[in-house]
C-alpha positions in Angstrom: 75.0 -66.2 36.8 74.2 -68.3 39.7 71.9 -66.7 42.1 72.6 -67.7 45.6 71.1 -65.0 47.9 67.6 -66.0 48.3 67.1 -62.4 49.8 66.8 -60.9 45.9 64.0 -62.9 45.8 60.7 -61.4 46.1 57.8 -63.5 47.8 55.6 -61.6 45.9 56.7 -63.2 42.7 57.3 -66.2 44.2 54.5 -68.1 42.6 55.7 -66.7 39.0 57.7 -69.7 38.5 54.5 -71.8 38.0 54.7 -73.7 41.6 51.1 -72.5 42.8 49.5 -73.5 39.5 50.7 -77.4 40.4 48.7 -77.5 43.8 45.7 -78.9 41.9 48.2 -81.6 40.4 48.8 -83.2 43.7 46.0 -81.8 46.3 44.9 -85.0 47.7 43.6 -86.1 50.7 45.4 -87.4 53.3 45.1 -91.3 53.2 44.7 -91.0 49.3 49.0 -91.6 48.7 49.0 -94.6 47.5 47.2 -93.9 44.4 49.8 -91.4 43.6 52.5 -93.5 43.9 51.0 -96.8 42.3 52.4 -97.6 38.9 50.1 -97.1 35.7 49.8 -99.9 33.1 52.5 -100.5 31.5 52.2 -99.9 27.8 51.8 -103.3 25.8 55.5 -103.3 24.4 57.7 -105.6 24.5 60.3 -105.5 27.3 63.4 -104.8 25.9 66.1 -104.5 29.1 65.8 -105.7 32.6 66.4 -102.4 34.6 67.2 -101.9 38.6 65.5 -99.6 40.6 67.9 -98.0 43.2 67.0 -95.3 45.7 69.7 -92.9 47.1 69.6 -90.2 49.7 72.1 -88.2 49.0 73.0 -84.3 50.4 74.4 -81.3 49.3 76.7 -80.1 52.2 77.1 -77.2 50.1 73.2 -76.1 50.8 72.6 -78.6 53.5 69.6 -79.7 51.4 69.1 -83.6 51.2 68.7 -84.5 47.7 67.2 -88.2 47.5 66.6 -89.6 44.1 65.6 -92.9 42.5 67.4 -94.2 39.7 65.9 -96.5 37.0 69.1 -98.0 35.2 69.0 -100.5 32.3 71.2 -103.8 32.7 73.6 -103.0 30.4 74.3 -104.4 27.0 77.7 -105.4 25.8 79.2 -102.1 27.7 77.0 -99.7 25.8 76.4 -96.6 27.6 73.0 -95.2 27.8 71.0 -92.0 27.8 69.6 -90.2 30.8 66.4 -88.3 31.8 66.7 -86.5 34.6 62.9 -86.0 35.9 61.4 -83.3 38.5 58.4 -84.2 40.2 55.2 -81.5 40.4 54.8 -79.6 44.3 54.2 -82.8 46.5 55.4 -85.4 44.9 58.7 -87.5 45.3 61.2 -90.0 43.8 58.7 -92.7 43.8 56.5 -90.9 41.3 55.8 -91.2 37.5 57.2 -94.8 37.3 54.9 -95.1 34.4 57.3 -93.0 32.6 60.6 -93.8 34.3 60.5 -97.2 34.2 59.3 -97.2 30.3 62.3 -95.5 29.5 64.4 -97.6 31.1 62.8 -100.9 30.0 64.1 -99.3 26.4 67.6 -99.1 27.4 67.2 -95.3 28.7 68.3 -94.4 32.2 66.1 -92.2 34.3 67.0 -90.4 37.6 63.6 -89.1 39.9 64.6 -85.9 41.8 63.0 -85.3 45.1 63.2 -82.1 46.0 62.8 -81.7 50.0 61.6 -77.8 49.7 58.3 -79.1 47.7 58.0 -82.5 48.0 55.5 -85.0 49.6 56.2 -84.1 53.4 54.1 -80.8 52.7 51.1 -83.3 53.1 51.8 -83.7 56.8 50.6 -81.7 59.7 47.7 -80.0 60.1 45.3 -79.5 57.4 44.3 -76.0 58.5 48.0 -74.9 57.6 48.3 -77.1 54.3 47.7 -73.9 52.5 50.1 -72.0 53.5 53.1 -74.9 53.4 52.0 -75.4 49.7 52.4 -71.5 49.2 55.6 -71.7 50.9 56.9 -74.1 48.8 55.9 -72.3 45.6 58.3 -69.4 46.6 61.4 -68.6 44.0 63.8 -69.7 46.4 62.6 -73.1 46.5 62.3 -73.1 42.6 65.8 -71.9 42.4 66.7 -74.3 44.8 64.6 -77.5 42.6 67.3 -76.6 39.5 70.1 -76.8 42.0 68.9 -80.3 43.1 69.1 -81.3 39.6 72.6 -79.8 38.8 73.6 -81.6 41.9 72.2 -84.8 41.4 73.8 -84.6 37.7 77.2 -83.7 38.9 76.7 -86.8 41.8 75.6 -89.0 39.6 78.1 -89.0 36.7 81.1 -88.5 39.3 80.3 -92.5 40.8 80.2 -95.8 39.9 77.1 -95.6 38.7 77.3 -93.2 36.2 79.8 -95.0 34.3 77.4 -96.3 31.8 75.9 -93.2 31.1 76.9 -90.8 28.3 77.1 -87.3 29.4 76.6 -85.9 26.2 72.8 -87.3 26.0 71.0 -86.5 29.0 67.3 -84.8 28.9 65.7 -83.1 31.7 61.9 -83.8 31.8 59.0 -83.0 34.5 55.4 -82.5 35.3 53.5 -79.1 36.5 55.9 -77.5 39.0 58.6 -80.0 37.8 58.0 -78.6 33.7 59.4 -75.1 34.9 62.6 -76.7 37.1 62.6 -78.5 33.6 62.3 -75.2 31.5 64.7 -73.1 33.6 67.5 -76.1 33.6 66.9 -75.7 29.6 67.6 -72.3 29.5 64.2 -70.2 30.6 65.9 -66.6 32.3 63.2 -65.1 34.7 64.4 -60.9 35.5 64.0 -60.4 39.4 65.0 -56.6 40.4 67.1 -56.1 37.9 69.5 -59.3 37.5 68.3 -62.3 35.2 68.0 -65.9 37.0 70.3 -67.8 34.4 70.0 -71.9 35.7 70.7 -73.2 32.6 72.8 -76.2 32.9 74.4 -77.0 29.3 74.3 -80.9 30.1 70.6 -80.5 29.1 70.3 -81.5 25.3 66.5 -81.4 25.4 63.7 -81.0 27.7 60.4 -82.8 28.1 57.5 -80.4 29.6 54.4 -82.2 30.6 51.5 -79.8 31.9 53.5 -76.7 32.2 52.1 -73.8 34.2 52.4 -70.4 33.4 54.9 -67.9 34.7 52.4 -66.3 37.3 53.1 -62.5 37.4 55.2 -62.5 33.6 53.1 -60.8 30.9 55.6 -61.7 28.2 56.2 -65.0 28.5 58.6 -64.9 25.0 60.8 -63.2 27.0 61.8 -65.9 29.7 61.6 -68.6 27.2 62.9 -67.3 24.0 66.8 -68.4 25.5 65.2 -71.9 25.6 67.0 -73.6 22.7 67.4 -77.3 22.7 64.9 -79.2 21.3 61.1 -79.8 23.6 58.7 -81.8 23.6 55.4 -80.3 25.5 52.6 -82.3 26.6 49.0 -81.6 27.9 45.5 -82.3 27.4 42.1 -80.1 26.7 41.2 -80.5 30.3 44.4 -79.9 31.9 43.1 -76.9 33.7 44.8 -75.5 37.4 41.8 -74.3 39.6 43.3 -72.5 42.4 41.5 -69.1 43.9 44.3 -66.4 42.5 45.5 -69.0 40.2 43.4 -70.3 37.8 45.2 -71.5 34.7 43.7 -72.9 31.6 44.9 -75.6 29.1 45.5 -72.4 26.8 48.0 -71.7 29.2 50.2 -74.9 28.5 50.1 -74.4 24.6 51.3 -70.5 25.3 54.4 -71.9 27.1 54.7 -73.8 24.1 54.7 -70.9 21.4 56.7 -69.4 23.8 59.6 -71.3 23.9 62.3 -70.9 21.6 63.2 -74.5 20.5 63.5 -74.5 17.0 62.5 -78.2 17.0 59.5 -78.5 18.9 56.8 -80.5 19.2 53.3 -80.3 21.0 50.7 -82.8 21.9 47.4 -82.0 23.4 45.2 -84.9 24.7 41.5 -84.6 24.1 39.9 -84.4 27.8 42.3 -85.6 30.7 43.6 -83.6 33.4 46.1 -81.8 35.1 46.8 -85.1 37.4 46.6 -87.4 34.6 50.0 -87.5 34.2 50.9 -88.6 37.5 50.9 -92.2 38.8 47.2 -91.9 39.6 45.4 -94.6 38.0 41.9 -92.7 37.0 42.1 -89.5 37.1 41.0 -87.7 33.7 39.1 -90.9 33.3 39.4 -94.5 33.8 39.5 -95.6 30.5 41.2 -92.2 28.8 44.1 -92.2 31.8 45.5 -95.5 30.9 45.8 -94.9 27.3 47.3 -91.0 27.4 50.0 -92.9 29.8 50.8 -95.8 27.0 50.4 -93.2 23.9 52.9 -90.7 26.0 55.3 -93.0 26.6 55.9 -94.1 22.9 55.8 -90.5 22.4 58.2 -89.6 24.5 60.6 -92.5 23.3 59.8 -91.3 19.8 61.1 -87.9 21.0 64.2 -89.2 22.4 64.8 -91.5 19.5 64.9 -88.6 16.9 66.8 -86.2 19.6 69.6 -88.8 20.1 69.6 -90.8 17.3 68.3 -88.5 14.6 65.9 -91.1 13.4 62.2 -89.0 13.1 60.3 -92.0 11.5 58.2 -92.8 14.6 57.5 -89.4 15.7 56.5 -88.7 12.6 54.0 -91.9 12.9 52.9 -91.1 16.3 50.0 -88.7 15.6 48.4 -90.8 12.8 49.1 -93.7 15.1 47.0 -92.1 18.4 44.9 -89.5 16.4 41.6 -90.9 18.1 43.2 -89.3 21.7 44.3 -85.9 20.2 43.2 -82.6 19.8 46.1 -81.3 18.2 49.4 -82.3 17.3 52.5 -80.0 16.3 55.5 -80.1 14.8 58.4 -77.7 13.3 58.2 -78.4 9.5 59.6 -80.5 7.7 63.2 -79.6 6.6 
């Protein structure tokens, strides 16, 4: 079903889709915005492709909702088409974030489309500081969680229908996201949430795999398997032992990220848990989680994502099998599906 009536969505349970858990990821003072948009150090790998970074200001006229995006598009090689990652930011973020990942996959021949969700983006930081909590909580309503997945669907429709979509291979599309964006990813990948006798089924059949970074729990839901068992596509889950969300009434420990992994129904799923870190370490901030650890984790995650995508797209699991040993000093835990 495609829910369109926001009145069906219960405000009391608005945080059940994980948005409130993401508040800690971006709760920076005004004036610190550049820290979230600054690029992290690139991994010391040869840059195999040049790419364009294109800011596109689209509007979904049906919903009267702007959907700004940034597209990292690799230069073509002999007319070959390229896979696509569509990435969703955490609450308070923007299309300008997560450059450390979007640029990296583009250098390696994979396009990356970074969404900006106008109901839960960086504009929340404007206005009076005294109204900040209220603005963040409003952005965490179920209606916004649904709108985010609709943003993703609209952006894919628009990209693939236009000239810029001609090099994209529509059969090789992966959804990815951090924090609130990880919940958006899971919903697009098949997670199903019950509301007032109905099931919100927002799955997009074009999504062939999911990259889930620091996923909050589904607050108010005591059976995550009921929500996540329907996520059947291959999934990569990334977190850290100090990936903790500290918000009054919405505390979430790092074990919640692991519970999301365990509840996900994918037969092929991987989990990387870094030792230390923080919830916001996976944004473009360069020091959170540790000035030394932060870039090392980003570099390791860049390689992990590429290895995962190669396994999903090309059936070559060698890099993914080798990755845990190569990065063992950073890891508290790594889980992989049983060998076939």
